[in-house]
DRENTOR-418445 format. One record per residue: residue number from 0; residue in one letter; x, y, z of N, C-alpha, C in turn. Coordinates in steps of 0.2 Angstrom, whole numbers, plus 2048, in hexadecimal, padded with zeros to 3 digits. Layout:
N
    i  aa   nX   nY   nZ  caX  caY  caZ   cX   cY   cZ
  NUM   A    X    Y    Z    X    Y    Z    X    Y    Z
...
END
This chain:
132
    i  aa   nX   nY   nZ  caX  caY  caZ   cX   cY   cZ
    0   X  806  7FA  800  800  802  7FF  804  807  7FF
    1   X  809  807  804  810  80D  802  810  80C  7FC
    2   X  814  808  7F8  817  806  7F3  814  80C  7F0
    3   X  80A  80B  7F0  806  80C  7E9  808  815  7EA
    4   X  805  817  7F2  807  81D  7F3  80D  821  7F1
    5   X  811  81E  7F2  818  822  7F2  817  820  7E8
    6   X  818  81D  7E7  816  81C  7DE  814  820  7DC
    7   X  80C  822  7DF  808  827  7DC  80B  82C  7DC
    8   X  80E  831  7E2  810  837  7E8  816  838  7DC
    9   X  81A  833  7DD  820  833  7DC  81C  836  7D4
   10   X  818  831  7D0  815  832  7CA  80D  838  7CA
   11   X  812  83F  7CD  80B  844  7CD  808  844  7C8
   12   X  80E  846  7C4  80C  84B  7BD  80F  846  7B7
   13   X  80D  841  7B8  80E  83C  7B3  806  83A  7B1
   14   X  806  83D  7AC  7FD  83A  7A8  7FE  834  7A3
   15   X  802  833  7A1  802  82E  79D  806  829  7A1
   16   X  804  822  79E  803  81A  7A0  7FE  819  7A1
   17   X  7FF  815  7A9  7FB  812  7AA  7FB  811  7B3
   18   X  7F5  80F  7B6  7F7  810  7BE  7F1  808  7BF
   19   X  7F6  802  7C0  7F2  7FB  7C2  7E9  7FD  7C5
   20   X  7E5  7FA  7C8  7E0  7FB  7CC  7E3  7FC  7D2
   21   X  7E8  7F2  7D5  7E8  7F4  7DD  7EE  7FC  7DF
   22   X  7F0  7FD  7DA  7F5  804  7DD  7F1  808  7DF
   23   X  7EC  80A  7D8  7E6  811  7D9  7E2  811  7DF
   24   X  7DF  80A  7E3  7DB  809  7E8  7DE  809  7EC
   25   X  7E6  805  7EE  7EA  808  7F4  7EF  80E  7F4
   26   X  7ED  811  7EF  7F0  819  7EE  7E9  81F  7F1
   27   X  7E2  81A  7F1  7DE  81E  7F5  7DA  81D  7FC
   28   X  7DF  815  7FD  7DF  815  805  7E5  818  807
   29   X  7E9  817  805  7EF  81A  809  7EC  822  80A
   30   X  7E8  827  807  7E9  82B  805  7E4  82F  80B
   31   X  7DD  829  80B  7D8  82B  80F  7D9  82A  816
   32   X  7DE  825  818  7E2  827  820  7E6  82B  821
   33   X  7EA  82A  81D  7EE  831  81F  7EB  836  820
   34   X  7E5  83A  81A  7E3  83E  81B  7DD  83E  824
   35   X  7DD  838  828  7D8  837  82A  7DC  839  831
   36   X  7E3  837  831  7E7  837  835  7E9  83F  837
   37   X  7EA  83F  832  7EC  849  832  7E4  84E  836
   38   X  7DF  84C  834  7DA  84E  839  7D7  84E  83E
   39   X  7D7  846  83E  7DA  842  843  7DF  847  849
   40   X  7E3  848  848  7E6  84D  84D  7E7  854  84E
   41   X  7E4  856  847  7E4  85D  849  7DE  860  84C
   42   X  7D8  85B  84B  7D2  85C  852  7D6  85B  859
   43   X  7D9  854  858  7DB  853  862  7E0  85A  863
   44   X  7E7  85B  85E  7E8  863  860  7E4  869  861
   45   X  7DE  868  85F  7DB  86D  85E  7D8  86E  867
   46   X  7D4  869  867  7D0  869  86D  7D4  867  875
   47   X  7D9  866  874  7E0  867  878  7E1  86E  878
   48   X  7E1  871  873  7E3  878  876  7DC  87A  877
   49   X  7D7  87B  877  7D2  87D  87C  7D3  87B  883
   50   X  7D3  875  885  7D3  874  88B  7D9  875  88F
   51   X  7DC  877  88E  7E5  87B  88E  7E3  884  88F
   52   X  7DF  884  88E  7DE  88D  88B  7DC  890  893
   53   X  7D5  88B  896  7D0  88D  89A  7D5  88C  8A1
   54   X  7DB  889  8A1  7E0  886  8A5  7E5  88C  8A6
   55   X  7E9  88B  8AE  7ED  88E  8AC  7F5  88C  8A6
   56   X  7F3  888  8A6  7F9  886  89F  7F7  888  899
   57   X  7F8  890  898  7F7  894  892  7FE  890  88A
   58   X  804  88F  88F  809  88D  88B  805  888  887
   59   X  802  882  88B  803  87D  888  7FD  87F  885
   60   X  7F7  882  883  7F3  884  87F  7F5  887  876
   61   X  7FB  88B  878  7FD  88D  874  803  889  86E
   62   X  805  884  873  809  87E  872  806  87C  866
   63   X  7FE  879  86E  7F9  876  86B  7F7  877  865
   64   X  7F7  881  865  7F3  885  85F  7F8  885  85C
   65   X  7FE  884  85D  805  885  855  806  87F  852
   66   X  805  877  855  804  872  852  7FE  873  84F
   67   X  7F9  872  850  7F3  871  84D  7F4  875  846
   68   X  7F6  87D  847  7F4  87F  842  7F9  87C  83B
   69   X  800  87C  83E  805  878  83D  803  870  836
   70   X  7FE  86C  83D  7FC  868  839  7F5  86A  834
   71   X  7F3  86E  835  7EB  871  82F  7EF  872  82A
   72   X  7F6  877  82B  7FB  877  825  7FF  871  81D
   73   X  800  86D  822  802  869  822  7FA  863  81C
   74   X  7F6  863  820  7F0  862  81E  7EC  865  818
   75   X  7EF  86B  819  7ED  86F  810  7F2  86D  80B
   76   X  7F5  86D  80C  7FC  86C  806  7FB  863  803
   77   X  7F8  860  809  7F9  859  807  7F2  859  800
   78   X  7EC  85B  804  7E6  85C  801  7E7  85F  7FB
   79   X  7EA  865  7F9  7EC  867  7F0  7EF  862  7EF
   80   X  7F5  85D  7F1  7F9  858  7EE  7F5  855  7EE
   81   X  7F1  852  7EF  7EE  84C  7F2  7EB  84C  7EB
   82   X  7E4  852  7E8  7E4  852  7E4  7E6  853  7DD
   83   X  7EB  855  7DB  7EF  854  7D6  7F1  84D  7D4
   84   X  7F5  848  7DC  7F7  844  7D9  7F1  83E  7D7
   85   X  7E9  840  7DA  7E6  83D  7DA  7E1  83C  7D4
   86   X  7E5  843  7D0  7E1  841  7C9  7E5  841  7C5
   87   X  7EE  841  7C3  7EE  83A  7C2  7EE  834  7BE
   88   X  7EE  834  7C6  7ED  82B  7C7  7E3  829  7C3
   89   X  7E3  82E  7C4  7DA  82C  7C2  7DA  82C  7BB
   90   X  7E2  831  7B7  7E0  830  7B0  7E7  829  7AC
   91   X  7EA  828  7B2  7EE  823  7AE  7E9  81C  7B1
   92   X  7E6  81C  7B8  7E1  816  7B7  7DB  813  7B4
   93   X  7DA  81B  7AC  7D6  819  7A9  7D9  81A  7A2
   94   X  7DF  81B  7A3  7E2  818  79A  7E5  812  79D
   95   X  7E3  80C  7A3  7E5  807  7A4  7DE  802  7A2
   96   X  7DB  804  7A2  7D2  802  7A1  7D0  805  79A
   97   X  7D5  808  797  7D4  80B  78F  7CE  810  78C
   98   X  7D0  814  793  7C8  818  791  7CD  81F  791
   99   X  7CA  825  78E  7CE  82C  78C  7CD  830  796
  100   X  7D2  833  794  7D4  837  799  7CD  83A  79B
  101   X  7C9  83C  795  7C3  844  798  7BF  83E  79B
  102   X  7BE  837  79D  7B9  831  7A2  7BA  837  7A6
  103   X  7C0  83A  7A9  7C0  83C  7B2  7BB  842  7B0
  104   X  7B7  844  7AB  7B1  84C  7AE  7AC  847  7AE
  105   X  7AC  83D  7B0  7A5  83D  7B0  7A3  83F  7B7
  106   X  7A8  83F  7BC  7A6  840  7C1  7A3  846  7C4
  107   X  7A3  84D  7BF  79F  854  7BF  797  851  7C2
  108   X  794  84D  7BD  78E  84A  7BE  78C  849  7C7
  109   X  786  84A  7C8  784  848  7CF  783  842  7D1
  110   X  788  83E  7D8  785  839  7D6  787  832  7D2
  111   X  784  832  7CF  784  82D  7CA  78B  82E  7C4
  112   X  78C  835  7C3  795  833  7C2  798  833  7C5
  113   X  799  834  7CB  79F  830  7D0  79E  828  7D3
  114   X  799  826  7D1  798  81E  7D3  79A  81C  7CA
  115   X  799  81E  7C8  79A  81B  7BE  7A1  81B  7BF
  116   X  7A3  823  7C1  7AC  823  7C2  7AD  81D  7C5
  117   X  7AE  81B  7CC  7AF  816  7D3  7AF  80F  7CD
  118   X  7AA  80D  7CA  7A7  807  7C7  7AF  808  7BF
  119   X  7AC  80B  7BF  7B4  80F  7B8  7BC  80B  7BE
  120   X  7BE  80E  7C0  7C2  80D  7C3  7C4  805  7C9
  121   X  7BE  801  7C8  7BD  7FB  7C9  7BF  7F5  7C4
  122   X  7BE  7F8  7BE  7C1  7F4  7B9  7C5  7F0  7B8
  123   X  7C6  7EC  7B4  7CE  7E7  7B4  7CE  7EC  7AF
  124   X  7D8  7EA  7AE  7DC  7EF  7AB  7DC  7EB  7A4
  125   X  7D9  7F0  79E  7DA  7EF  797  7E1  7EC  795
  126   X  7E0  7E4  791  7E5  7E2  790  7E7  7E2  786
  127   X  7E9  7E6  785  7E7  7E8  77A  7EB  7DF  77B
  128   X  7ED  7DA  77C  7F3  7D6  77A  7ED  7D2  77B
  129   X  7E5  7D2  77F  7E1  7CA  77B  7DF  7CF  778
  130   X  7DC  7D4  775  7D6  7D5  772  7D7  7D3  76C
  131   X  7D6  7D0  767  7D8  7CF  760  7D2  7D0  75C
END
């Protein structure tokens, strides 16, 4: 899973080529887990900041505030970068199933477009050698 995640980030600006179904879904899973960890850490630090805000430990409150804001900033840049990586890995996955890159815009259609896009991402790889 970690290799798939790192490979996707290494190929963030590569829109040609192919990505396997396994690598695509492992990247999605790792991205979700990392986002969840960042979000939980940020919320925990904000709550600790407010706990120590009313007590005599205002220095701890300030420390938790600074660390919480740092994690918030890291989370923002992670989401921004993850958007680009997600776009490139989706295009490569579409190449793998022999669909044009423009199929990525099917997600614009509310609900049904996203469901169909997930269906596309679950399709097995297209092997041109097996077709006659």
